[in-house]
Structures are given as C-alpha cells and as structure tokens.
C-alpha angles and dihedrals in degrees: 000000000000112000127194111207118192113206089022094153093057126093098269097029093053091053089053091048094050093046095048094050090047088055091052101259123138109239133197110198110206112188135151090212095232126161095298098049131089126172089209084076090069098034091112091065101028094104095044116115085225093063131079129172125208118184105210142127117245088223089067105087095185090055091049092050090050093048094047091048093047098045106024096204120204093214141011127218106194110206101143110114144133098246107155107106095209091055091048089056093047094045112016092164093062090045092054095040094052100038099039108021094033090053090047091053091046091052091047091050 
C-alpha cells in the first residue's frame, strides 16, 4: 500500500511514517516544514526506497494535485494541522486556513 501522510515530519506524523515504512508500506511524507516539523524525525527512513518527501502546504491546491498525480497514493492519513492553542490565539487566520481550508483542498484533490 502507498500511504500519503500529511504532517509527516511532526511528532505524531513522523512516528506513523517510520512505522509504516518498517511494515513495508510505501510512504509519501507531505509536510510544509513549519514550526512543529523536523526532518530529523524521519531520518531513520529517509534513505529507504519506500520513502518519499514532498515539501508542500496543504492549502496549495496546485501542489496537492501535482503530488497526487505523481505518487497516486492508495490512502491518505491527514495529520497536518495547526494544533497549538497559543498559536491559534496569536494567528487565528492561519489556524482556520490550515485546518479548514487545507483539509478542504486535500479532500478536493
């Protein structure tokens, strides 16, 4: 199975990526590499032929269309989100755009 994981460089997403690759699944890690992401979290699988990384924002529909066309995933695990409460207070627009509109664009793609 080819799995696309959004937010795959974050704490939870990277654990999913590492586990899926260890179980023999092909994984496309789609992450915008914002404040909560770190590619060191997936360093253990970065050289695996089962792993691909795409730096993109889920709010970017054209990027999503390109990634879906290039990788043709069988399933999507959507973990990209603005989830830190303090950041949602400081920047509620980003919170809504990522969590609502980003999810909308992902579903449309």
